[in-house]
C-alpha positions in Angstrom: 61.6 70.8 -145.9 62.1 74.3 -146.0 60.8 76.4 -144.3 61.5 80.7 -144.7 60.0 83.2 -141.6 58.4 86.5 -144.1 57.8 87.6 -140.9 57.7 87.5 -136.7 57.1 89.7 -135.1 53.7 90.7 -133.5 53.8 94.6 -135.1 54.6 96.0 -138.4 57.9 98.4 -139.4 60.2 98.6 -142.1 62.3 96.5 -140.2 59.6 93.8 -139.0 56.5 91.6 -139.6 53.5 90.0 -139.0 54.7 86.7 -137.6 53.8 83.9 -141.0 56.1 81.3 -142.6 55.8 79.3 -145.6 57.2 75.4 -146.4 59.4 74.9 -149.6 57.5 77.8 -151.1 54.4 76.1 -151.8 52.7 76.3 -148.3 51.8 80.0 -146.4 50.7 79.3 -143.1 48.8 83.4 -142.3 48.7 86.1 -144.5 50.2 88.6 -141.8 53.4 89.3 -144.1 53.3 87.4 -147.1 52.6 89.9 -149.4 54.6 92.6 -148.2 57.4 90.5 -147.8 57.5 87.7 -151.2 57.9 88.7 -154.9 55.6 88.6 -157.4 57.0 85.2 -158.3 57.2 83.7 -154.6 53.3 84.6 -154.4 52.5 82.9 -157.5 54.4 80.0 -156.3 51.7 79.5 -153.4 49.5 76.8 -153.8 47.7 77.0 -149.9 47.5 80.0 -147.5 46.6 78.2 -143.6 45.1 80.7 -142.0 45.2 80.1 -137.6 42.9 82.4 -136.9 41.0 85.8 -138.5 43.1 88.5 -135.7 44.5 91.0 -138.8 47.6 90.5 -138.1 47.2 87.0 -139.7 44.8 87.9 -142.4 45.9 91.5 -143.3 47.7 90.6 -147.3 45.2 88.3 -147.9 43.4 91.0 -150.4 46.7 91.7 -151.7 47.1 88.8 -152.6 44.4 88.2 -154.0 44.6 91.1 -156.3 48.0 89.1 -157.8 46.5 85.8 -158.0 43.0 88.6 -159.9 45.2 89.4 -162.4 47.2 87.0 -163.5 44.1 84.8 -163.6 44.9 82.3 -160.9 43.4 81.2 -158.0 44.8 80.5 -154.4 43.0 77.6 -152.0 42.3 80.0 -148.6 42.3 77.1 -145.8 41.0 78.0 -142.5 37.7 77.2 -140.2 34.2 77.8 -139.9 35.2 81.0 -137.3 37.7 82.2 -139.7 35.6 82.1 -142.9 32.6 84.0 -141.2 35.1 87.0 -140.4 36.8 86.8 -143.9 33.1 87.1 -145.6 31.7 90.0 -142.9 34.3 92.1 -142.9 37.3 91.3 -145.8 35.8 89.7 -149.0 32.6 91.4 -148.3 32.9 93.8 -151.2 33.2 96.9 -150.1 36.8 98.1 -148.6 38.1 95.5 -151.8 36.3 93.7 -154.6 34.7 90.4 -152.6 37.1 87.7 -154.4 35.8 84.4 -152.8 32.8 85.2 -155.4 35.3 87.0 -158.4 35.6 86.3 -161.2 32.1 84.4 -161.5 33.3 81.6 -163.6 36.3 80.7 -161.8 37.0 82.3 -158.3 40.7 84.0 -157.2 40.0 82.8 -153.6 39.0 79.3 -153.1 37.9 78.6 -149.4 38.0 75.5 -147.5 36.8 74.4 -144.5 39.3 72.8 -141.7 37.7 70.5 -139.1 39.9 70.6 -135.9 42.2 66.9 -135.7 40.7 65.7 -139.0 44.1 65.8 -141.6 44.0 66.4 -144.7 46.2 66.4 -147.4 47.9 69.1 -150.1 49.2 67.5 -152.5 51.1 65.1 -150.7 51.7 66.7 -147.1 49.5 66.0 -144.7 48.3 68.8 -142.6 46.5 68.9 -139.8 44.6 71.4 -138.0 45.0 71.4 -134.3 43.5 74.1 -131.7 45.8 76.6 -129.2 44.8 78.7 -126.4 43.8 81.9 -127.6 41.2 84.4 -127.2 39.5 84.2 -130.4 39.4 80.2 -132.1 42.2 79.4 -133.2 44.0 76.2 -134.7 47.8 75.2 -135.0 48.9 73.4 -137.9 51.2 70.4 -137.9 52.4 69.4 -141.3 54.5 66.7 -142.9 56.3 66.8 -146.3 55.9 62.9 -148.1 59.6 62.4 -146.5 58.1 61.7 -143.3 59.1 65.5 -141.8 57.1 67.5 -139.2 57.0 70.5 -138.6 53.9 72.2 -135.9 53.3 76.0 -136.0 51.0 77.2 -133.2 50.2 80.2 -134.1 48.7 82.4 -131.2 48.1 81.1 -128.1 47.9 81.0 -125.0 49.4 78.3 -122.1 47.2 74.8 -120.8 48.2 72.6 -124.5 48.6 69.7 -122.4 45.7 68.4 -125.0 48.0 70.0 -128.1 51.0 68.1 -127.8 48.9 65.5 -127.6 48.3 65.0 -130.8 51.7 66.7 -132.5 55.2 65.2 -133.1 56.9 67.3 -135.2 60.5 67.3 -135.3 60.3 72.1 -135.0 58.2 73.3 -133.3 57.4 77.1 -134.3 55.9 78.5 -131.3 54.3 81.9 -130.6 56.0 84.2 -127.2 54.7 87.4 -127.8 55.9 89.1 -124.1 57.9 88.9 -121.0 58.3 87.3 -118.1 56.5 90.1 -116.5 53.9 90.4 -118.3 52.5 87.1 -117.7 48.8 87.9 -116.3 48.4 90.6 -119.5 49.6 87.7 -122.0 48.0 84.7 -120.4 44.8 86.9 -120.5 45.0 87.9 -123.9 45.9 84.3 -125.3 50.5 84.9 -125.3 53.1 83.3 -123.9 55.9 84.7 -122.2 59.5 82.5 -121.7 58.6 81.3 -118.2 55.1 80.1 -119.9 56.8 78.5 -122.7 59.1 76.6 -120.4 56.1 74.8 -118.8 54.9 73.7 -122.1 58.1 72.2 -123.4 57.9 70.7 -120.1 54.3 69.2 -120.7 55.3 68.1 -123.7 58.2 67.1 -122.7 56.3 64.4 -120.1 53.8 64.0 -123.4 55.8 62.6 -126.2 59.6 61.6 -124.3 61.6 64.6 -126.4 61.5 68.5 -126.9 61.6 68.9 -130.9 64.0 72.4 -132.5 62.6 75.3 -131.1 62.0 78.9 -133.0 60.4 81.4 -131.3 57.8 84.3 -132.8 55.0 86.6 -133.0 57.7 88.9 -130.3 57.0 92.8 -129.2 59.6 94.1 -131.2 59.8 96.6 -128.4 60.1 94.5 -125.9 62.7 91.7 -127.6 65.8 92.2 -125.9 64.4 91.7 -122.9 62.8 88.5 -124.2 65.5 87.0 -125.6 67.4 86.9 -122.6 65.0 85.3 -121.0 64.2 82.8 -123.7 68.2 81.8 -122.9 67.6 81.5 -119.7 65.2 78.7 -120.2 67.3 77.2 -123.3 69.6 76.7 -120.2 66.7 75.3 -117.4 65.5 73.2 -120.4 69.6 71.8 -121.4 68.0 72.7 -124.8 68.5 75.3 -127.6 65.7 77.6 -128.3 66.0 80.4 -131.0 64.0 83.6 -131.7 62.7 83.6 -135.4 63.9 86.8 -137.0 62.5 88.1 -140.2 63.6 85.8 -143.4 65.3 83.2 -141.3 65.5 80.4 -143.2 65.0 76.8 -141.7 66.0 73.4 -142.8 64.6 69.8 -141.8 
């Protein structure tokens, strides 16, 4: 399984992109930085886009992706919860700011939305996908993706602490987890539904308790203005756990 991070931050600039990832060139999770960071060919290779929740930085590039598929006469499948569907049809694909690609063209809509249910796995080609609820300011899920050869990754999307229930449903070799703010902003992070390095440490200890191991850990969604401090604190977490914790970055490639 090959994973690339087109975006790895929570702020967008010429150097940073909104967090999203692509698995084996065909499955994308979140769409904040997809069209911005993928070529037309790479976009056309996508068979599905999985959305964790409806916040702007996770759906921003959907209209651009849809226009690219529309021009080429192709269809892209977008997966998400009922809450995501409601927000997309109310604010993004409403036919006002941009064409409603869920209905256009009428004979073969460009965007095919497929609703997911928490804890109910489904197949996309030979990949098994399991949506698992996480703790955020709006309803959100993370996704465990298992490849045909049994390799599994879990991407949390945006989440705060108290993930004990989540960890009981996943068993990835690779965990891509958000860490947005430094420890000094823990109160703000918890209120907004995000993690700090110290909160990540607590969650990894709970994960280890339930699963008997620690997966490979890559962190994303960092605030770039606080990145140096966050990375220093992540190194302290790695030393305390006796296990590597690797900050993600734009263009990072991971292989299982």
